[in-house]
C-alpha positions in Angstrom: -5.1 49.0 56.0 -1.5 47.5 57.3 -0.9 44.2 59.1 -2.7 43.4 62.1 -0.3 41.8 65.0 -0.6 40.0 68.1 0.8 40.9 71.2 3.1 38.7 72.8 3.4 41.0 76.5 4.0 37.4 78.5 6.8 36.3 76.8 10.0 35.8 78.9 13.6 34.5 79.1 13.3 31.2 80.7 14.3 32.0 84.4 13.2 35.5 84.2 10.0 35.3 85.3 9.4 38.8 85.8 12.0 40.5 83.1 9.6 42.2 80.7 12.2 42.1 76.9 11.9 43.2 73.3 13.4 43.0 70.3 14.8 45.3 68.3 13.9 48.1 71.4 9.9 47.3 70.0 7.5 45.6 72.5 7.5 42.0 71.0 4.8 40.7 69.1 4.1 38.6 65.3 1.3 38.9 62.6 -1.9 37.7 63.2 -2.4 35.8 59.8 -5.3 33.6 61.2 -8.1 35.1 59.9 -6.6 34.3 56.6 -6.7 37.8 55.9 -2.9 38.2 55.8 -2.2 37.6 51.8 0.1 39.2 49.1 -2.0 42.0 49.4 -1.3 42.8 52.4 -0.2 46.8 53.5 3.1 45.1 55.3 4.7 48.5 55.6 4.7 48.1 59.3 5.9 44.7 59.1 9.5 45.3 60.6 12.0 42.2 60.4 12.3 41.5 64.4 8.2 40.9 64.1 8.5 38.7 61.2 11.4 36.5 62.8 9.1 36.4 65.8 6.3 35.1 64.0 8.3 32.2 62.1 9.8 30.6 65.2 6.8 31.6 67.6 4.5 29.4 65.5 6.5 27.1 64.6 7.6 26.6 68.5 7.5 29.3 71.6 10.7 27.4 73.1 12.6 28.2 69.9 12.0 31.8 69.8 13.3 31.9 73.8 16.6 30.0 72.5 16.6 32.9 70.1 16.3 36.1 72.8 18.3 33.7 75.4 22.1 35.3 74.3 22.9 34.6 77.8 22.8 30.6 77.4 22.6 29.8 74.2 26.0 31.5 72.0 24.4 30.3 68.9 21.0 29.8 67.6 20.3 28.2 64.1 17.0 27.2 62.5 17.0 26.0 59.1 13.9 24.7 56.8 15.2 22.6 53.8 13.2 22.1 50.7 14.5 19.4 48.8 16.0 19.9 45.4 14.7 23.2 46.3 16.3 25.5 48.7 17.4 26.1 52.4 16.1 28.6 54.0 17.9 29.3 57.6 17.1 32.1 60.6 20.6 32.2 62.7 22.2 34.2 65.8 25.5 33.9 66.9 25.7 36.1 69.7 24.7 39.3 69.4 24.7 39.2 65.5 21.9 37.5 63.3 21.5 36.1 59.8 18.9 35.1 57.3 18.1 34.1 54.0 18.6 31.2 51.5 20.6 28.5 50.9 21.0 26.7 47.3 19.4 23.2 47.3 22.7 21.7 48.5 22.9 24.0 52.0 26.3 25.4 50.7 26.1 28.5 49.2 24.1 31.7 50.2 22.1 32.9 47.6 20.1 35.4 50.1 22.3 36.7 53.1 20.9 39.4 54.9 22.5 40.6 58.6 22.3 42.4 61.5 24.3 43.3 64.7 22.2 44.2 67.8 23.7 46.8 69.9 24.8 45.7 72.8 25.3 49.0 74.5 24.7 52.6 74.9 21.0 54.8 74.1 20.4 52.5 70.9 20.8 49.2 73.0 18.8 46.7 71.8 18.7 48.3 68.2 18.8 45.7 64.8 21.7 47.4 62.4 22.0 46.1 59.3 25.6 44.6 58.6 26.9 45.9 54.9 30.1 44.1 55.8 28.8 40.1 55.7 25.4 40.3 53.6 24.6 39.4 49.7 22.8 38.8 47.0 23.9 35.6 45.3 27.8 36.9 44.8 27.3 40.4 45.3 27.9 42.2 48.2 25.1 44.4 49.5 26.9 47.2 51.1 23.7 49.8 51.4 21.9 49.2 55.1 19.3 50.7 53.3 18.6 47.6 51.0 19.5 45.0 53.6 16.7 46.3 55.8 14.5 46.4 52.6 15.4 43.3 51.5 15.4 41.8 55.5 11.3 43.1 55.5 10.5 41.2 51.8 12.0 37.6 53.2 10.0 37.7 56.2 7.3 38.8 54.6 6.9 36.1 51.9 8.0 33.1 54.9 4.7 34.4 56.7 2.8 34.6 53.2 3.9 30.8 52.9 3.7 30.1 56.2 7.3 28.6 56.7 6.9 27.6 59.9 4.6 24.2 58.9 6.1 21.2 57.4 5.8 19.1 54.3 6.3 16.8 51.0 9.6 17.4 51.2 10.5 19.4 53.5 11.9 19.2 57.3 12.7 21.6 59.6 15.9 21.3 62.0 17.3 23.5 65.0 21.0 23.8 66.1 22.2 25.2 69.3 25.2 25.9 71.4 26.1 26.5 74.5 29.3 27.7 73.9 31.9 28.3 70.6 32.0 24.3 69.5 32.9 24.1 66.1 33.1 27.1 64.3 32.2 25.8 60.7 29.0 24.0 61.8 25.4 25.2 63.4 25.6 23.4 66.6 23.8 20.7 68.5 20.9 19.4 67.0 18.3 19.7 69.2 14.4 19.5 69.9 13.1 22.9 71.1 10.7 21.0 74.0 14.0 19.9 75.2 15.7 22.7 75.8 14.7 23.9 79.1 12.8 21.0 80.2 14.1 17.2 80.0 12.1 14.6 78.1 8.9 13.7 79.7 6.3 11.1 77.7 4.1 11.9 80.8 2.4 14.8 79.5 1.7 15.6 76.2 4.4 17.8 73.8 1.9 20.5 72.4 -0.6 21.5 75.4 1.4 20.0 78.7 -1.5 17.8 79.6 -0.3 14.7 82.0 -1.5 11.1 81.7 -3.4 11.4 85.0 -5.9 13.9 83.3 -6.1 12.5 80.0 -5.0 9.4 77.9 -1.6 10.0 76.2 -0.7 8.3 72.9 3.2 8.3 72.0 4.7 8.5 69.2 4.8 5.0 67.8 7.8 5.3 65.5 10.3 6.8 67.9 8.6 6.6 71.3 9.7 9.9 72.4 6.7 11.7 72.8 3.2 11.4 73.7 0.1 13.5 72.5 -3.5 13.6 74.1 -5.0 13.6 70.8 -4.5 13.3 67.1 -4.6 17.2 66.1 -2.0 18.0 68.9 0.4 15.7 67.2 -0.5 16.9 64.1 0.2 20.7 65.7 3.6 18.9 67.0 5.0 17.4 63.4 7.0 20.1 62.1 8.8 20.1 65.6 8.8 16.2 65.8 9.7 15.3 62.3 13.4 15.9 62.4 13.1 13.7 65.8 11.3 11.0 64.7 13.2 10.7 61.6 17.4 10.7 63.2 19.2 7.4 63.7 19.0 6.1 66.9 22.9 6.7 68.1 21.9 10.7 67.5 18.1 10.3 69.4 19.8 8.6 71.9 22.8 11.2 72.6 20.1 14.6 72.3 18.2 12.3 75.1 21.0 12.0 77.6 22.2 15.3 77.5 18.5 16.8 78.2 17.9 14.4 80.7 18.4 16.7 83.7 16.2 19.9 83.3 16.6 20.0 79.6 19.8 21.2 77.5 20.2 24.3 79.8 21.5 21.8 82.5 23.7 20.4 80.6 26.8 22.3 81.3 25.5 24.8 84.0 28.3 27.3 84.3 28.0 28.3 80.7 24.2 28.4 80.5 23.7 30.0 84.2 26.1 32.5 84.2 28.3 31.2 86.9 31.8 30.8 85.4 33.4 33.6 87.3 33.4 35.8 89.4 34.1 39.2 88.3 32.0 41.5 89.2 31.6 43.1 85.7 30.4 40.0 84.7 27.6 39.0 87.3 25.1 41.3 84.7 23.6 39.7 82.4 24.6 40.7 78.8 21.2 40.2 76.6 20.5 43.2 75.1 16.7 42.0 75.6 16.1 42.6 78.6 14.0 46.2 78.9 16.1 46.7 82.4 19.1 44.9 83.5 18.8 41.8 84.5 21.9 40.0 87.1 22.8 36.6 85.2 20.0 33.6 85.8 22.4 31.8 87.8 23.2 34.5 90.0 19.1 35.3 89.7 18.2 32.3 91.0 20.6 33.0 94.1 19.4 35.7 95.5 15.6 34.6 94.7 16.5 31.4 96.6 18.0 33.9 99.7 14.8 35.4 99.7 12.8 33.2 100.3 
């Protein structure tokens, strides 16, 4: 029996509540691993790289997955899992290029780098195409697109088998984003995915959003930047909150400052909301993940407001 999936039909890019999205020209879904039947013996011939990436990012945090598909708002996206003294795992996107793989223990040299380009226009718009020009296995270039695709499927299969969205001893996740090209040699701004589209708010549970006037909340005793309605929800959020909690006071304070108005997306509205210019060609979203073309986020908001 092949891999079982969970359809994510309600996934939307924030700010586009009525626009259906897809990934690699297919409906968005993730692996159903919750029944414990996804094992090393599972037939994964129907598991695609896009579904594997969706599974890992969505399980870690849905807003992180939203940022991965939100190409208009975030110029780059980098999700990492560092396993101390062993390796660094990375899933990244720079505009319409996706890179995934593993680095050495220092996080400096790629051991496996697999790259795909998202087709931006034409009849295959949204398709993930293996990129031999920027794919490597150790010191060897990968020149066969079929081999890149095969290795990518094996890579995401391994991530799912090992449930790499969870944390553990000597393990820490991190998320970085850029709303414009900032540092070509860096990953971007370290960010709490909860604060990408919403301002920090300790008045509700970070996991389930229940408000304090509905159920008593307990704040994180170490950093005070998150609150939870129960110990279980604190445990669920720990893979996300761990890196925030371990930050130094200055870096965490900077993160809180730039997200205080509607989240990081509100920090630089001309770039993240697509209102930098009035060129007719630029009024439409460049996001190839939309099933049908959409106005840019800011333009769409203006249209919606005028119709109210």
